[in-house]
C-alpha positions in Angstrom: 13.6 203.2 108.2 12.7 199.8 109.7 14.4 198.2 106.7 17.7 200.1 107.6 17.5 199.1 111.2 16.9 195.5 110.2 20.0 195.4 108.0 22.0 197.1 110.8 20.8 194.5 113.3 21.8 191.7 110.9 25.3 193.1 110.5 25.7 193.3 114.3 24.6 189.7 114.7 26.9 188.5 111.9 29.8 190.5 113.3 29.3 189.1 116.8 29.1 185.6 115.3 32.4 186.0 113.4 34.0 187.6 116.5 33.0 184.5 118.5 34.1 182.1 115.8 37.1 183.7 114.0 37.6 180.6 111.8 34.7 181.8 109.7 35.4 185.5 109.9 39.1 185.7 109.1 42.0 183.8 107.7 43.4 181.2 110.1 46.6 182.0 111.9 49.9 180.4 110.8 50.5 176.8 111.7 51.5 176.1 115.3 55.0 174.9 115.2 56.9 173.0 117.8 59.9 174.9 119.2 62.7 173.1 121.0 63.7 174.5 124.4 66.4 177.1 124.3 68.3 175.7 127.2 68.4 171.9 126.6 69.1 169.3 124.0 65.5 168.1 124.0 64.0 168.1 120.5 60.7 166.4 119.8 60.8 164.0 116.9 58.3 163.0 114.2 58.4 159.7 112.3 58.9 159.5 108.5 55.4 158.1 108.2 53.8 160.9 110.1 55.8 163.4 108.0 54.5 161.7 104.9 57.9 160.4 103.8 58.6 156.9 102.5 61.2 155.1 104.7 62.6 153.0 101.8 63.1 156.0 99.5 64.6 158.1 102.3 67.1 155.3 102.9 68.2 155.3 99.3 68.4 159.1 99.3 70.6 159.2 102.5 72.8 156.5 101.1 73.5 158.7 98.0 73.9 161.8 100.2 76.5 160.1 102.3 78.7 159.8 99.2 78.6 163.5 98.5 80.8 164.5 101.5 77.8 165.6 103.4 78.6 165.8 107.1 75.2 166.7 108.6 71.7 166.5 107.2 68.5 167.4 109.0 64.8 167.7 108.1 62.3 169.5 110.3 58.5 169.1 109.8 56.3 171.5 111.8 59.5 172.2 113.9 60.0 168.5 114.8 63.1 166.5 113.9 62.2 163.9 111.2 65.7 163.2 109.9 69.1 163.8 111.6 72.1 162.1 110.1 75.8 162.6 110.5 78.8 161.3 108.6 82.6 161.6 108.4 84.3 163.8 105.7 84.8 161.8 102.5 87.2 164.3 101.1 88.8 165.7 104.3 89.1 162.4 106.2 87.6 164.1 109.3 85.6 162.0 111.7 81.8 162.1 111.9 80.0 165.2 113.2 77.2 165.1 115.8 74.5 167.4 117.1 77.2 169.3 119.1 79.8 169.7 116.3 80.5 173.1 115.0 80.8 173.8 111.2 81.1 176.8 109.1 78.2 178.4 107.2 80.3 180.2 104.5 78.0 182.4 102.5 74.9 180.9 104.1 75.8 183.3 106.9 74.7 186.1 104.6 71.0 185.4 105.4 71.8 185.5 109.1 73.4 188.9 108.6 70.3 190.1 106.6 68.2 189.2 109.6 70.5 191.1 112.0 70.3 194.2 109.7 66.5 193.9 109.8 66.4 193.7 113.5 68.7 196.7 113.8 66.3 198.6 111.6 63.4 197.5 113.9 65.5 198.8 116.8 65.9 202.1 115.0 69.7 201.9 114.8 69.6 202.3 111.1 67.5 202.4 108.0 68.3 200.4 104.9 67.7 203.5 102.7 70.6 205.2 104.7 73.7 206.0 102.8 76.5 203.5 103.5 78.8 206.5 104.0 76.9 207.4 107.1 78.3 204.4 109.0 81.5 203.7 107.0 82.7 207.3 106.7 83.8 209.1 103.6 86.4 207.4 101.5 85.4 203.8 102.1 85.8 203.3 98.4 88.1 204.6 95.7 85.2 206.4 94.0 84.5 210.1 93.9 82.5 211.5 96.7 79.5 212.0 94.4 79.6 208.3 93.3 80.2 207.0 96.8 77.2 208.9 98.3 74.8 207.1 96.0 75.4 203.6 97.6 72.9 202.7 100.3 72.6 199.8 102.7 69.9 198.4 100.4 72.4 198.0 97.7 74.7 195.8 99.9 71.7 193.6 100.8 70.8 193.1 97.2 74.3 192.8 95.6 73.6 195.9 93.5 76.2 198.4 94.7 77.7 198.7 91.2 81.2 198.1 92.5 83.6 196.4 90.2 83.6 192.6 90.7 86.6 192.0 88.4 89.2 192.9 91.1 91.9 190.5 92.1 90.3 189.7 95.5 86.5 189.9 95.9 87.0 189.5 99.7 89.1 192.6 100.0 87.2 195.4 101.8 90.0 198.1 101.5 89.1 201.2 99.5 91.7 200.2 96.9 89.5 197.2 95.9 86.2 199.1 95.7 86.0 200.7 92.2 83.1 202.2 90.3 81.7 200.1 87.5 78.0 200.9 87.3 75.4 203.1 89.0 74.0 201.5 92.2 70.9 199.5 91.4 71.7 198.9 87.7 73.9 195.8 87.9 73.7 192.7 90.0 77.0 191.2 91.1 77.8 188.7 93.8 80.5 190.6 95.6 81.7 189.3 99.0 83.5 192.5 99.9 80.4 194.7 99.6 78.6 192.2 101.9 81.4 192.0 104.5 81.3 195.8 105.2 77.8 195.3 106.5 79.6 194.1 109.7 81.2 197.5 110.2 77.9 199.2 109.3 76.0 197.3 111.9 78.7 197.7 114.6 79.0 201.4 114.0 75.2 201.8 113.9 74.5 199.8 117.1 77.7 200.5 119.1 77.9 196.7 119.7 80.2 194.0 118.4 78.8 191.7 115.7 78.9 188.7 118.0 77.3 190.6 120.9 74.4 191.9 118.7 73.9 188.4 117.2 73.6 186.9 120.6 71.2 189.5 122.0 69.0 189.9 118.9 68.8 186.2 117.8 71.2 183.7 119.3 70.3 183.7 123.0 66.6 184.2 122.2 66.2 180.9 120.2 69.0 178.8 121.7 71.5 179.0 118.8 75.1 177.8 119.6 77.3 179.8 117.2 79.9 182.5 116.8 81.4 184.8 114.1 85.0 184.1 113.4 87.5 186.1 111.2 88.8 184.0 108.3 91.2 186.1 106.3 89.2 189.1 105.2 85.9 187.3 105.7 83.7 187.1 108.8 82.4 183.5 108.9 79.7 182.1 111.1 80.1 178.7 112.8 77.4 176.7 114.5 76.0 173.3 115.3 73.7 171.8 112.7 70.8 172.0 115.1 71.5 175.7 115.5 71.3 176.2 111.8 68.0 174.4 111.9 66.8 176.7 114.7 67.4 179.7 112.6 65.6 178.0 109.7 62.6 177.4 112.0 62.6 181.0 113.0 62.5 182.0 109.3 59.7 179.5 108.7 57.7 180.9 111.7 58.2 184.4 110.3 60.1 185.7 113.3 58.0 184.2 116.1 59.7 181.8 118.5 57.4 179.9 120.8 55.1 182.9 121.1 57.9 185.5 121.5 58.4 188.0 118.7 62.0 188.1 117.5 61.3 190.3 114.5 58.4 191.7 112.5 57.7 194.1 109.8 57.9 194.7 106.0 61.6 194.2 105.9 61.3 190.5 106.7 58.7 190.0 104.0 60.9 191.7 101.5 63.9 189.7 102.6 62.5 186.5 101.1 61.0 188.2 98.0 62.6 189.4 94.8 64.5 192.5 95.8 65.2 193.8 92.3 64.5 192.9 88.7 68.1 192.2 87.7 68.2 188.9 89.5 64.6 188.0 90.6 66.0 184.9 92.4 67.7 187.1 95.1 66.1 188.8 98.0 68.1 190.3 100.9 71.2 188.2 100.9 68.9 185.2 100.4 68.4 183.0 97.3 64.8 182.4 96.1 63.4 179.6 94.1 60.5 179.5 91.7 61.3 182.8 90.0 61.2 183.6 86.2 65.0 183.8 85.9 68.2 183.8 87.9 71.8 185.0 87.7 74.9 183.1 89.0 77.9 184.6 90.7 80.5 186.1 88.4 78.3 185.5 85.4 76.7 188.6 83.8 73.9 186.7 82.1 70.4 186.1 83.1 69.2 182.5 82.8 65.5 181.7 82.3 63.6 179.5 84.7 63.7 178.5 88.3 67.0 178.3 90.2 66.3 174.8 91.4 63.7 173.3 89.1 62.9 170.2 91.1 62.5 172.0 94.4 59.2 173.6 95.6 58.6 177.0 94.0 58.1 178.8 97.3 61.4 177.5 98.8 64.1 180.1 99.8 67.5 179.2 101.0 70.8 180.4 102.5 73.7 178.9 100.5 77.4 178.8 101.0 80.6 177.3 99.6 81.0 173.6 99.7 77.3 173.0 100.1 76.3 174.8 103.3 72.5 174.9 102.7 69.7 176.1 104.9 66.4 175.5 102.9 63.0 176.7 104.1 59.9 175.3 102.4 56.8 177.1 103.7 54.3 175.0 101.7 55.6 171.9 103.4 56.3 173.4 106.8 59.8 172.1 106.4 63.3 173.2 107.2 66.2 171.3 105.7 69.9 171.6 106.6 72.9 170.3 104.8 76.5 170.9 106.0 79.7 169.4 104.7 82.2 169.5 101.8 81.7 169.3 98.1 83.9 168.5 95.1 82.2 171.5 93.2 84.4 174.5 93.5 82.0 177.3 92.6 81.2 180.1 95.1 77.7 178.6 95.4 77.4 174.9 94.4 74.2 175.0 92.4 74.7 171.6 90.8 74.9 169.9 94.2 71.6 171.4 95.5 69.9 170.6 92.2 71.1 167.0 92.4 69.9 166.9 96.0 66.4 168.1 95.1 66.2 165.8 92.0 66.3 162.9 94.5 64.5 164.5 97.5 61.5 166.1 95.7 59.9 162.7 94.8 60.1 161.6 98.4 58.4 164.7 99.7 55.7 164.9 96.9 54.7 161.3 97.0 
């Protein structure tokens, strides 16, 4: 009996010790990041040297980048500004941008939408396992009622609705453009129209406009200057480069902004993980690096290897037409923003981001 009490006493002492010194008793909390004030232009900076980046090599990289029609390029380390460069448009002839200039995100806005859907689920307005028909009404496609009922919000987030991507206009959201091709969850296809209807789903679920819900759930809470704008059949987000960086910092800090919880929960972990096996390099409207294979838009072929071989394996990114890139690198505590134009005409300019990382990775790793 004395032996039992001795062990119990020892456990109590050890528990008290670890409670007093949590460093030894539990995993350390996430890195403390700097967060710029939400109501000013103040943003603390970090030198290239303190960020572990070589000034000469960075100069060479920026010189190359300026020739790629890049308009804005930012690097954050621990939340602080390390690089912030602006140029004029080489292809468009537009003047140089600055920290207050607005630019379009194109499909990089999909990741922002994914975050808004996750917050709406946290707010109990919807569940991603809900049938899309619940918020879009019956007949939002040209499919039979039985086929249409099988599509859920999850399938829109993962590009696995099974809707035909060989239609004349992938941006069209009318029922006439939504045809059955495969059972939901059995085919990955980068389909803009199936993404765009998430706007209506969110508005009908919350009773708020897309812009209003963005501002109240994310924008106003982290100081983002941005707005959603109709462009043809698309709904495109525009913001300042620093606002894109703010959203990247929010992603990096896992939904915590200067001690305030903007989001939490399993959804946001899954958002930046493989969401299905068809294209492991895709989460919830977010591209993932370091996976075993990837699939490109409009190509029904799986390619072996990492999406961006020279980039850190844990990087995930929002990517849009003409090279709108928001790159989050947890292992380096970095957020990287690239806005501008590009000569590459693909829906997602993979060659440009690969060229960028072929040159940037040696600077970061050295």
